PASE-456540 format. One line per 3 residues: number of its first residue (from 1); for each residue z, x, y of C-alpha. Coordinates in steps of 0.5 Angstrom, whole numbers, plus 2048, in hexadecimal, padded with zeros to 3 digits. Example, Ala and Ser with C-alpha at 12.3 -4.5 7.8 and 13.67 -1.06 7.14 Angstrom:
% PASE-456540
1 = 810:819:7F7 | 80E:81B:7FE
% end
This chain:
% PASE-456540
1 = 843:793:85D | 849:78E:85D | 84A:78E:856
4 = 84B:796:856 | 850:795:85C | 853:790:858
7 = 853:794:851 | 856:79A:855 | 85B:796:859
10 = 85E:793:853 | 85E:799:84F | 862:79C:855
13 = 867:796:854 | 867:796:84D | 869:79E:84D
16 = 86E:79D:852 | 871:797:84E | 872:79B:848
19 = 875:7A0:84C | 87A:79B:84F | 87C:799:848
22 = 87D:7A0:846 | 882:7A2:84B | 886:79B:84B
25 = 887:79C:844 | 889:7A3:845 | 891:7A2:846
28 = 891:79F:83F | 892:7A3:839 | 88A:7A3:837
31 = 885:7A1:83C | 881:79B:83B | 87A:79F:83A
34 = 87B:7A5:836 | 878:7AB:83A | 872:7AC:835
37 = 870:7A5:836 | 871:7A5:83D | 86D:7AC:83D
40 = 867:7A9:839 | 867:7A3:83E | 866:7A7:844
43 = 861:7AB:841 | 85D:7A4:83F | 85E:7A2:846
46 = 85C:7A8:84A | 855:7A8:846 | 855:7A1:849
49 = 856:7A3:850 | 851:7A9:84F | 84C:7A3:84D
52 = 84D:79F:853 | 84D:7A5:858 | 847:7A7:855
55 = 843:7A1:855 | 845:79F:85C | 843:7A5:860
58 = 83B:7A4:861 | 83C:79E:865 | 841:7A0:86A
61 = 846:7A4:86D | 84D:7A1:86B | 853:7A4:86A
64 = 854:7A1:863 | 84F:7A7:861 | 854:7AD:862
67 = 85A:7A8:861 | 857:7A6:85A | 855:7AD:858
70 = 85C:7B1:85A | 860:7AC:857 | 85C:7AD:850
73 = 85D:7B4:851 | 864:7B3:852 | 866:7AE:84C
76 = 862:7B3:848 | 866:7B9:849 | 86C:7B4:849
79 = 86A:7B1:842 | 869:7B7:83F | 870:7BA:841
82 = 873:7B4:83E | 86F:7B4:838 | 872:7BC:837
85 = 879:7B9:839 | 878:7B4:834 | 876:7B8:82E
88 = 87C:7BD:82F | 877:7C3:832 | 87C:7C3:838
91 = 883:7C3:835 | 887:7C6:83A | 88B:7C1:83F
94 = 887:7C4:845 | 880:7C5:842 | 87E:7BE:844
97 = 880:7BE:84B | 87D:7C5:84C | 877:7C3:849
100 = 876:7BD:84E | 879:7BF:854 | 872:7C3:857
103 = 86E:7BD:855 | 873:7B8:858 | 873:7BD:85F
106 = 86C:7BE:85F | 86A:7B7:85E | 86F:7B4:863
109 = 86C:7B9:869 | 865:7B7:867 | 866:7AF:867
112 = 869:7B0:86D | 863:7B3:870 | 85F:7AD:86D
115 = 864:7A8:870 | 863:7AC:877 | 85C:7AB:877
118 = 85C:7A4:875 | 860:7A2:87A | 85C:7A6:87F
121 = 856:7A3:87D | 858:79C:87C | 859:79B:875
124 = 860:799:875 | 861:796:86E | 85E:79C:86A
127 = 863:7A0:86F | 869:79C:86D | 867:79D:866
130 = 867:7A5:867 | 86D:7A5:86B | 871:7A1:865
133 = 86F:7A5:860 | 870:7AB:864 | 877:7A9:865
136 = 878:7A7:85E | 876:7AE:85C | 87B:7B1:862
139 = 881:7AD:85F | 87F:7B0:858 | 87F:7B7:85B
142 = 886:7B5:85E | 889:7B2:857 | 887:7B8:854
145 = 88C:7BC:858 | 891:7B7:859 | 893:7B2:854
148 = 897:7AE:85A | 890:7AB:85C | 88F:7A7:856
151 = 889:7A5:853 | 889:79E:856 | 886:7A1:85C
154 = 880:7A4:859 | 87F:79D:855 | 87F:79A:85C
157 = 87A:79E:85E | 876:79D:858 | 877:796:859
160 = 875:796:860 | 86E:799:85E | 86D:794:859
163 = 86E:78E:85E | 869:791:863 | 864:793:85E
166 = 864:78C:85B | 864:789:862 | 85E:78D:863
169 = 85A:78C:85D | 85B:785:85D | 858:785:864
172 = 852:789:862 | 851:784:85C | 852:77E:860
175 = 84C:781:865 | 848:782:85F | 849:77B:85C
178 = 848:777:862 | 842:77C:865 | 846:77E:86B
181 = 849:777:86D | 850:778:86B | 853:77F:86D
184 = 85A:781:86D | 85D:785:874 | 85B:78C:873
187 = 856:78B:86D | 850:788:871 | 84A:78C:86D
190 = 845:78A:873 | 849:78D:878 | 84A:793:874
193 = 842:794:872 | 841:793:87A | 846:799:87C
196 = 843:79D:876 | 83C:79C:878 | 83E:79D:880
199 = 842:7A3:87F | 841:7A6:878 | 839:7A8:879
202 = 83B:7AF:877 | 834:7B0:874 | 835:7B6:86F
205 = 83D:7B5:86F | 840:7B6:868 | 845:7B1:867
208 = 848:7B5:861 | 849:7BB:865 | 850:7B9:867
211 = 853:7B7:860 | 850:7BE:85E | 854:7C1:864
214 = 85B:7BD:862 | 85A:7C0:85B | 85A:7C7:85D
217 = 860:7C5:861 | 863:7C3:85A | 861:7CA:856
220 = 864:7CE:85C | 86A:7C9:85D | 86D:7CC:856
223 = 86D:7D3:858 | 870:7D1:85F | 876:7CE:85C
226 = 877:7D4:858 | 877:7D9:85E | 87B:7D4:862
229 = 880:7D3:85C | 87F:7CC:85B | 87E:7CE:854
232 = 881:7D3:851 | 87B:7D6:84C | 874:7D4:84A
235 = 874:7D2:843 | 870:7CD:83F | 872:7C7:842
238 = 86E:7C9:848 | 868:7C9:844 | 866:7C2:844
241 = 866:7C2:84C | 861:7C8:84C | 85C:7C5:846
244 = 85C:7BE:849 | 85A:7C1:850 | 855:7C5:84C
247 = 852:7C0:848 | 852:7BB:84E | 84F:7C0:852
250 = 849:7C1:84D | 848:7BA:84E | 848:7BA:856
253 = 843:7C0:855 | 83E:7BB:851 | 83F:7B6:856
256 = 83E:7BB:85C | 837:7BC:859 | 836:7B5:858
259 = 838:7B5:860 | 832:7BA:861 | 838:7BF:864
262 = 836:7C5:85F | 83A:7CA:863 | 841:7C6:863
265 = 83F:7C4:85B | 83E:7CC:85A | 845:7CD:85E
268 = 849:7C8:859 | 846:7CB:853 | 848:7D2:855
271 = 84F:7CF:857 | 850:7CB:850 | 84F:7D2:84D
274 = 855:7D5:850 | 859:7CF:84E | 857:7CF:847
277 = 859:7D7:847 | 860:7D5:84A | 861:7D0:845
280 = 85F:7D5:840 | 864:7DB:843 | 86A:7D6:843
283 = 868:7D3:83C | 868:7DA:838 | 86F:7DC:839
286 = 871:7D6:835 | 86F:7DA:82E | 870:7E1:831
289 = 875:7E4:835 | 871:7E8:839 | 86C:7E6:83F
292 = 865:7E6:83E | 861:7EC:842 | 85B:7EA:847
295 = 854:7ED:846 | 854:7F0:84D | 84C:7F1:84D
298 = 84B:7E9:84C | 850:7E8:852 | 84C:7ED:857
301 = 846:7EA:855 | 849:7E3:856 | 84B:7E5:85D
304 = 844:7E7:85F | 841:7E0:85C | 846:7DD:860
307 = 844:7E1:866 | 83D:7E0:865 | 83E:7D8:865
310 = 842:7D8:86B | 83D:7DC:86F | 837:7D6:86D
313 = 83C:7D1:86E | 83E:7D3:875 | 837:7D2:877
316 = 838:7CB:875 | 83F:7CA:877 | 843:7D0:87A
319 = 84A:7CC:878 | 848:7CC:871 | 845:7D3:871
322 = 84C:7D6:874 | 850:7D2:86F | 84C:7D5:869
325 = 84E:7DC:86C | 855:7DA:86A | 853:7DA:863
328 = 850:7E1:864 | 857:7E3:866 | 85A:7E0:860
331 = 855:7E3:85B | 857:7EA:85E | 85E:7E9:85E
334 = 85E:7E7:856 | 859:7ED:855 | 85E:7F2:858
337 = 864:7EF:854 | 865:7F1:84D | 869:7EB:84C
340 = 864:7E6:84F | 867:7DF:850 | 86E:7E1:84F
343 = 86E:7E6:855 | 871:7E5:85C | 86A:7E7:85F
346 = 866:7E2:85C | 86B:7DC:85D | 86B:7DE:864
349 = 864:7DD:865 | 865:7D7:861 | 869:7D4:867
352 = 863:7D6:86C | 85E:7D2:867 | 863:7CC:867
355 = 863:7CC:86E | 85C:7CD:86F | 85A:7C8:86A
358 = 85F:7C2:86E | 85C:7C4:874 | 854:7C4:872
361 = 856:7BD:86E | 859:7BA:874 | 852:7BC:878
364 = 84E:7B9:872 | 852:7B3:872 | 852:7B1:879
367 = 84B:7B3:87B | 848:7AF:875 | 84B:7A9:878
370 = 84D:7A9:880 | 848:7A8:885 | 84A:7AF:889
373 = 84A:7B4:884 | 84E:7BB:884 | 849:7C1:886
376 = 847:7C5:880 | 842:7CA:883 | 83C:7C7:880
379 = 839:7C5:887 | 83B:7CC:88A | 838:7CF:883
382 = 831:7CB:884 | 830:7CD:88B | 831:7D4:889
385 = 82C:7D4:884 | 827:7D0:888 | 827:7D7:88C
388 = 825:7DB:886 | 81E:7DC:884 | 821:7DF:87D
391 = 826:7DA:87B | 824:7D2:87A | 828:7CD:876
394 = 825:7C9:871 | 827:7C1:874 | 824:7BA:873
397 = 824:7B5:86D | 81F:7BA:869 | 825:7C0:869
400 = 826:7BF:862 | 81F:7BC:860 | 81D:7BF:859
403 = 816:7C0:857 | 815:7BA:854 | 817:7B6:85A
406 = 81D:7B3:858 | 824:7B4:855 | 82B:7B1:856
409 = 82E:7B8:856 | 82E:7BF:85B | 82C:7C5:858
412 = 831:7C8:853 | 82E:7CF:852 | 832:7D3:856
415 = 838:7D1:852 | 835:7D2:84C | 833:7D9:84E
418 = 83A:7DB:851 | 83D:7D9:84A | 838:7DE:847
421 = 83B:7E3:84B | 842:7E1:84A | 841:7E1:842
424 = 83D:7E7:842 | 842:7EB:846 | 848:7E8:842
427 = 845:7EC:83C | 846:7F3:83F | 84E:7F1:83F
430 = 851:7F6:83A | 857:7F3:836 | 85B:7F4:82F
433 = 856:7F2:82A | 85C:7F0:826 | 85E:7EB:82B
436 = 858:7E9:82F | 85C:7E3:832 | 860:7E8:836
439 = 85B:7E9:83B | 858:7E3:83F | 851:7E3:83D
442 = 850:7DC:83A | 851:7D8:840 | 84B:7DC:843
445 = 847:7DC:83D | 848:7D5:83A | 849:7D1:841
448 = 844:7D5:845 | 83F:7D7:840 | 840:7D1:83C
451 = 842:7CA:83F | 83F:7CB:846 | 839:7CF:844
454 = 838:7C9:83F | 839:7C4:846 | 834:7C8:849
457 = 82F:7C7:843 | 830:7C0:843 | 82F:7BF:84B
460 = 828:7C4:84A | 826:7BF:845 | 827:7B9:849
463 = 823:7BD:84F | 81D:7BD:84A | 81E:7C5:849
466 = 81D:7C5:841 | 81D:7CC:840 | 822:7CE:844
469 = 827:7C9:841 | 825:7CB:83A | 827:7D2:83C
472 = 82E:7D0:840 | 830:7CC:83A | 82E:7D1:835
475 = 832:7D6:838 | 838:7D1:839 | 838:7D0:832
478 = 838:7D8:831 | 83D:7D9:835 | 842:7D4:833
481 = 840:7D6:82B | 841:7DD:82C | 847:7DC:831
484 = 84B:7D8:82D | 84A:7DC:827 | 84A:7E3:82A
487 = 850:7E2:82F | 854:7DD:82C | 856:7E1:826
490 = 854:7DB:821 | 850:7E0:81C | 855:7E6:81D
493 = 852:7ED:81C | 84D:7EB:817 | 846:7E9:818
496 = 841:7E6:813 | 83A:7E6:812 | 83A:7DE:814
499 = 83C:7E0:81B | 836:7E5:81B | 831:7E0:819
502 = 833:7DB:81E | 832:7E0:823 | 82B:7E2:821
505 = 829:7DB:821 | 82C:7DB:828 | 827:7E1:82A
508 = 821:7DD:827 | 822:7D7:82B | 823:7DC:831
511 = 81D:7E0:82F | 819:7D9:830 | 81C:7D8:837
514 = 81B:7DF:839 | 813:7DE:837 | 813:7D7:83B
517 = 816:7DB:841 | 810:7DF:842 | 80D:7D9:844
520 = 813:7D7:849 | 814:7DD:84D | 816:7E5:84D
523 = 81D:7E3:84F | 81E:7DE:849 | 81B:7E3:844
526 = 820:7E9:846 | 825:7E4:846 | 824:7E1:83F
529 = 822:7E8:83C | 828:7EB:83E | 82C:7E6:83B
532 = 829:7E8:834 | 82D:7EF:835 | 833:7EB:836
535 = 831:7E7:82F | 82F:7EE:82C | 836:7F1:82E
538 = 839:7EA:82A | 835:7EC:824 | 837:7F3:824
541 = 83E:7F2:825 | 83E:7ED:81F | 83B:7F2:81A
544 = 840:7F8:81D | 83A:7FC:820 | 83B:7FB:827
547 = 839:802:82B | 83E:805:830 | 83D:802:837
550 = 838:7FD:835 | 83D:7F7:835 | 83E:7F9:83D
553 = 837:7FB:83E | 834:7F4:83C | 839:7EF:83F
556 = 838:7F3:846 | 830:7F3:845 | 831:7EB:844
559 = 836:7EA:849 | 832:7EE:84F | 82C:7EA:84D
562 = 830:7E3:84D | 833:7E5:854 | 82C:7E6:857
565 = 82A:7E0:854 | 830:7DD:857 | 82E:7DF:85E
568 = 827:7DD:85E | 829:7D6:85C | 82E:7D6:861
571 = 829:7D8:866 | 824:7D4:864 | 828:7CD:864
574 = 82B:7CF:86B | 826:7D3:86F | 81F:7D2:871
577 = 81A:7D7:870 | 81F:7DD:870 | 820:7DD:868
580 = 821:7E2:863 | 81A:7E3:85F | 81A:7E1:858
583 = 813:7E3:856 | 80D:7E0:854 | 80C:7DE:84C
586 = 80B:7E4:848 | 805:7E0:844 | 802:7DA:847
589 = 7FD:7D6:843 | 7F8:7D0:846 | 7FD:7CB:849
592 = 803:7CE:846 | 808:7D3:849 | 80E:7D3:84E
595 = 80E:7CB:84E | 807:7CB:851 | 802:7C5:84E
598 = 7FC:7C2:851 | 800:7BC:852 | 804:7BC:858
601 = 80B:7B8:858 | 80D:7B5:85E | 813:7B1:860
604 = 812:7A9:861 | 817:7A9:867 | 812:7AD:86B
607 = 80D:7A9:86F | 809:7B0:86F | 809:7B0:868
610 = 806:7A9:868 | 801:7AB:86D | 7FF:7B1:869
613 = 7FE:7AD:862 | 7FA:7A8:866 | 7F5:7AE:868
616 = 7F5:7B0:861 | 7F3:7A9:85F | 7EE:7A8:864
619 = 7EB:7AF:862 | 7EA:7AC:85B | 7F0:7AE:858
622 = 7F5:7AA:853 | 7FD:7AA:854 | 803:7A8:851
625 = 807:7A4:855 | 80E:7A0:855 | 80E:798:855
628 = 813:793:855 | 812:793:84D | 810:79A:849
631 = 80B:79F:84C | 804:79E:84C | 7FE:7A2:84D
634 = 7F9:7A0:853 | 7F2:7A1:855 | 7EF:79F:85C
637 = 7EA:799:85B | 7E6:79C:860 | 7E5:7A2:85B
640 = 7E1:7A0:855 | 7E2:7A7:852 | 7E9:7A7:853
643 = 7EA:7A0:84F | 7E5:7A3:849 | 7EA:7A9:849
646 = 7F0:7A5:849 | 7ED:7A1:843 | 7EB:7A7:83F
649 = 7F1:7AB:840 | 7F5:7A5:83D | 7F1:7A4:837
652 = 7F1:79D:83A | 7F0:797:834 | 7EB:792:835
655 = 7F1:78C:834 | 7F5:78F:83A | 7F0:78F:840
658 = 7F3:793:846 | 7F5:78E:84C | 7F5:78D:853
661 = 7FA:78E:858 | 7FA:78C:860 | 7FF:78D:865
664 = 7FF:786:868 | 7FB:77F:867 | 7F8:781:86E
667 = 7F3:786:86A | 7F0:77F:867 | 7F0:77B:86D
670 = 7E9:77C:86E | 7E8:779:867 | 7ED:774:867
673 = 7E8:76E:866 | 7E6:771:860 | 7ED:76F:85D
676 = 7EF:768:85B | 7F5:766:860 | 7FA:766:85A
679 = 7F8:76D:858 | 7F9:76F:85F | 800:76C:860
682 = 802:76F:859 | 800:776:85B | 804:775:862
685 = 80A:772:85F | 80A:777:859 | 809:77E:85D
688 = 80B:783:85E | 80F:784:857 | 80E:787:851
691 = 809:781:84F | 802:783:84D | 7FD:77D:84D
694 = 7F7:77D:849 | 7F2:778:84D | 7EB:777:84C
697 = 7E6:77C:84E | 7E1:77A:854 | 7DE:77C:85A
700 = 7E4:77E:85D | 7E4:784:85A | 7DF:787:85E
703 = 7E3:785:865 | 7E8:78B:863 | 7E2:790:863
706 = 7E3:792:85C | 7DB:794:85B | 7DA:797:854
709 = 7E2:797:852 | 7E2:790:851 | 7DF:791:84A
712 = 7E5:795:848 | 7EA:78F:84A | 7EC:789:846
715 = 7E7:786:842 | 7E0:782:843 | 7E4:77C:844
718 = 7EB:77E:847 | 7EE:783:84B | 7F6:784:84B
721 = 7F8:785:853 | 7FF:786:856 | 803:788:85C
724 = 809:78C:85A | 810:78C:85D | 810:793:85F
727 = 810:795:866 | 80D:79C:864 | 808:799:860
730 = 806:794:865 | 806:799:86A | 801:79E:866
733 = 7FC:798:865 | 7FC:796:86D | 7FA:79E:86E
736 = 7F5:79E:868 | 7F3:797:867 | 7F3:793:860
739 = 7F4:797:85A | 7F3:797:853 | 7F9:797:84F
742 = 7FB:799:847 | 801:79B:844 | 803:7A3:845
745 = 802:7A4:83D | 7FD:7A5:838 | 7FC:79E:835
748 = 801:79C:82F | 806:7A1:832 | 80D:79E:835
751 = 80D:79D:83D | 80E:7A3:842 | 815:7A2:845
754 = 816:7A8:849 | 811:7AD:84D | 812:7B3:848
757 = 80F:7AF:842 | 808:7AD:846 | 806:7B5:846
760 = 809:7B6:83F | 805:7B0:83C | 7FE:7B0:840
763 = 7FE:7B8:842 | 7F9:7BA:847 | 7F5:7B4:847
766 = 7FA:7B1:84C | 7F9:7B5:853 | 800:7B3:856
769 = 806:7B0:855 | 80A:7AC:85A | 812:7AD:857
772 = 816:7A7:858 | 81B:7A9:853 | 81D:7A5:84D
775 = 819:79E:84D | 81E:798:850 | 81C:794:849
778 = 81A:797:842 | 816:790:841 | 80E:78F:843
781 = 80C:789:848 | 80B:782:845 | 804:781:844
784 = 802:779:845 | 7FB:776:843 | 7F9:772:849
787 = 7F2:771:847 | 7F3:769:846 | 7F8:768:84B
790 = 7F5:762:84E | 7F6:75E:848 | 7FD:75F:849
793 = 7FE:764:843 | 800:76C:843 | 800:771:83E
796 = 804:777:83D | 801:77E:83A | 807:781:83B
799 = 80E:77F:83D | 811:785:840 | 817:786:845
802 = 816:77F:848 | 817:77A:843 | 813:774:841
805 = 817:76F:844 | 817:772:84B | 810:772:84B
808 = 80F:76B:849 | 814:769:84E | 810:76C:854
811 = 80A:768:851 | 80E:762:851 | 810:763:858
814 = 809:764:85B | 806:75E:857 | 80C:75A:85A
817 = 80A:75D:861
% end
């Protein structure tokens, strides 16, 4: 944690030092650092700041996270504008000034918000850093309007940032190196963590919401400055601010899914599309004299998607839901204005977006760090829904738990379906075939249908949804390929047989997905089948055989199917019991269909799951469970039939006998007299740990109640026994008694390191899987030969995660004792 804090603060200091040198040398004939070089360096530092902010976030609620991400976005846009100016893309004398002003003004206000929250929540040094950056930006804004101020004032502000950031980084580094014994004033990590644990226990609070809202301020600030007369026009120089905000907001979308906040993640995905669309509109006049035309149907549909999302979000946080209604108004204003972002109406709504984003960002920043929180209506909404018998929110730690029990991401299907809606309705736009770029279609087809849908497919894959992820990724590739080929003007008016063959290949792949969706649900079958209509329209257009009206009917059918799936995904992820039906599988085979198998997958973090697995083991079942190393297949010693089943299902080799696990040496206490003192002391010192001890077989085996199971465990001379260093496993053994253990894979195959692999490798031979996600280690336990320990010698059948030297050290300590 200290390392990432130091990286972030040193990155802030380095960027401020570069800007200080730049402005100190400005009065000279030529700046010491050329604009192109300074732009590249700021882009590199922005990536470093983003890294520091992202990696710090899961552990605390410090102000450093929004500060790093906000400055990263600021320096990205700033660096891109310097690159454009250095390469002569902004040739006019006032172009660089007009390009920089909206971002400088917006980030000055955003950093002042961060500073105010920092002072209120007792993070004075970070608040001072934010204040110093804000003052430097404000001085730069004043410098662009009046040269009498001089660049030295701007340089002094950046130098102050450099000194404050260096001091804070030094304090964090000292805390880390001295393990908290030395701490400079205001940089004490222990005090910060105590405050965060006491105040920051917000449960499902999303630490990335505030930076995402500040990015909405940046995008809206570009159009606000034009409406208020701060900048005389909208032009190419403003594109870096919009696209930097859009790019970072896609990152915020991913991180919000990681923070298990699916609704806000979907909202940030929506707003990023608007920012890319705005940048496209400002970029188009750079090579054409006229302004691009907006497809009205897409904006109307987008406003409906925003309204639906606002409705569901208001059930969890009324303030956030009301905030999204501003974007509903924004989309309607764009749809009603032929000039789109260049018209005064949408720019007026952009002012409302700016103010609303600032207020909601302030609420999120303050509530995430303060003891007394600003009311957001959550309590009132919960009380209202508690009286309703129809609507009940899904809450708790298992809100976004996938079918297989573990995932680092919330469900992104709603975003993927919404992107399908936008991309399909974008195809209904009628434009000039000779000038396809004149109609704003690419942002909806490429960004929404392509990149964001690819994001949805990646998250679905991380959640174990193989078919859904395959479909989303295939459709994303199709939208990207066709969108760039058809609407970028690259191939011109001609088509070729090569494009047609490529589309046929896509249709064959989608045919396989349609067939597989028969085993999933009715909704998915119609969703995948309707995309076949889209692909058919692409094919017919390529061969110049597209019937009149088909190019409108196919996107409308796919868009409506996608919209229904969007509603169903939102309802199922937000509400209990009140979900839109998606239908049962059209076809169902034994053990297949609708993700149902004979083998339940249960989350290991729930005590009820461990109890259910214990019942299955007591009833003669075999289960895959997580351990302190890799996944294993277990059976209760008291059930010889289950032990025999585990032995048979795994095709156990004779030279790899099954081992015995217990939860405590107390289970062997009645047979202690059958063990030598040295062996007993060695077991006591070595366990619990990933060390399996092969000890002589004897009468002690009968004390564990193994009965007929004993013949499947160990060999006729020895038995491998262990106490695992895993609370879930030991708790299960406490409930069931000693268990027989073997690796959860057929003999000769690689070890199983994820619960997804257990059923994939063993199939219906396993009766349940306790899901704990990825294994903490990818190496199996160390197996030690203790059959001759009384002579002072031990051997090693396998050196695993525990090295040989550590085992020998334990033995030496026991012998000395």
